[in-house]
C-alpha positions, 0 to 999 in steps of 0.5 A, a space after each residue: 523456536 518456542 513451540 507455542 508462543 503466548 506473547 508475540 510482537 509483530 513489527 510491521 514494514 514502514 511503507 503503507 503499501 507494504 504494511 497492507 501487503 503483509 496482511 495475508 501473512 498477519 492473518 496466517 499468524 493469527 490463525 496459527 496462534 489463536 490463543 496468543 496475545 499479538 501486538 502490532 508495532 507500526 506507525 500511527 499512519 499505518 495503524 489508522 489504515 489497518 485498524 480495526 484488525 482481527 489479526 492482533 489484540 493490541 497496537 503499539 505506536 512507534 515512539 519518537 523516544 527510542 529509549 521509551 519504546 525500548 523500555 515498553 518492549 522490555 516491560 512487555 516480556 514478549 516470547 517472540 518477535 516477528 520482524 517484517 521490517 527489514 531494518 538493522 534497527 528493528 533487530 537490534 531493538 528487539 534483541 536489546 529488549 530481551 525478546 528471546 526469539 527473533 524471526 526475520 530475513 537475514 539482510 541489512 547486516 543483522 544476521 547475528 541479532 536474529 535467532 531464526 533467519 530466512 534467506 531472501 531469494 537472490 538472482 545474479 547476485 541481486 535480490 530476486 523480484 518477489 511480491 511483498 505478499 509472498 515475501 511476508 507469507 514466507 515468514 508466516 509459513 516458517 512459523 507454521 502458518 498456511 499461505 493459501 490465502 493471499 487476499 489483502 485486507 484493511 478495516 473499515 467501520 460504519 462510522 467511517 462511512 457516515 463521516 464520508 457521507 456527511 463530508 462529501 454529500 455530492 457522492 450520495 447523488 451521483 448518476 455515473 461512476 465514481 473514478 478516483 485518480 491517484 497522481 502522486 507517489 512517495 517513492 519519487 517523481 519517476 513513478 509519476 504519470 504526467 499531470 496533463 495526461 491525468 487531466 485529459 483522462 479525467 475530461 474524457 471520463 467525465 464527458 463520455 462516462 458521466 463520471 465523478 472524478 476525485 483526485 486522491 493525494 497525500 496532504 503534502 505540498 508536493 502532492 497538493 500542487 500536483 492536484 492543483 495542476 491537474 485541475 488547472 489543466 482540465 476543462 471539466 470540474 474535478 474534486 480533490 482531496 487537496 481542497 477537502 482532505 479526509 482522515 484515513 477512516 473516511 478515506 477508506 470509505 471513499 475508496 470503497 465507493 469507487 467504481 474504478 481507481 486509476 493510480 501510479 504504483 503507490 500506497 493507495 493502490 493497495 488500499 483499493 486492492 484490499 477493498 476489492 475495487 476495480 483498479 488500473 495501475 500505471 508502471 514505469 521505472 519499477 518492476 511490477 513483480 515486487 508489488 504484485 497484489 494477486 488481485 484479479 480486479 487489477 489491470 497493469 499497464 507497464 510503460 515500455 522503454 530500454 531503460 526500464 525497470 531501473 528502480 530509480 526514484 528520479 529519471 536520469 534520461 533525457 525524457 521520461 520514456 517509460 511513463 511517457 510511453 503510456 498514452 491517454 488512449 490506452 488508459 481511457 480504453 481500459 477504463 471504459 472497458 472496466 466501467 462496462 462501456 464499449 470503446 468506439 
């Protein structure tokens, strides 16, 4: 491998949560190569959530035209490509772009396209559950970086905070805690706690804690419908991003103001962790080991059932046992404790 690369391409993982969990590794690479020009390649959405970033010098957005993107990579003459994205396509693209050193995990049939390969840990023939934070840090360590810092981080500006203050003025006059509920999830419906339980939880937090409750969702028809169902089932008024959406910057500012975030295991969980928010995460079909954030502010409530963890996007059982095993009382009691209120 090149001893002192001066022009580095880092291809970030696609899911937002994974991109945020890669930030300790990105920090390590920046520290290891302080004089190198580092370019992050990712989606426009991930870029919007991660920037501003002290870990790169520039950004390249994934282009809808494959050949146009390939041309850009060829013209940039990178010394080293660090592939946090595990795909066959990312390895093939950097090889075709003529990048001489290509580092990544040996998986997805791409071994022959990598010049430096890391072997993912396996257990009984399957990939061993390892936190994505540590998974990406292993790559940074291979490059000579340190792995002691496991703190997630995302950028936030005063302009973002100002836009939030102007868009949601009621948040500036709250007399109680701000609680954000995240009832959606891109992985699939198996990760979702029932909407009726989110509604009941919101009512109890508003009635007993004087909380201002905001539903945070992605701007998709499915998640907008989830938010509307929660509002329809609740007795108390709940604010929703479905009715007043925010762009990534002001959305980060909203999370920064939260006293507590209660969420399914999905991307916004990592936004909250990166901003050092108090956090309760509800786990069902997925093993928490895969997405461990090493965040001391996080409480994990793991649903119990004989079939969990199954890692399936859709439940195939008669009842959604793992998520149904998490009661409103459990979550409410932990929430009151986090908010510094006694549980009677």
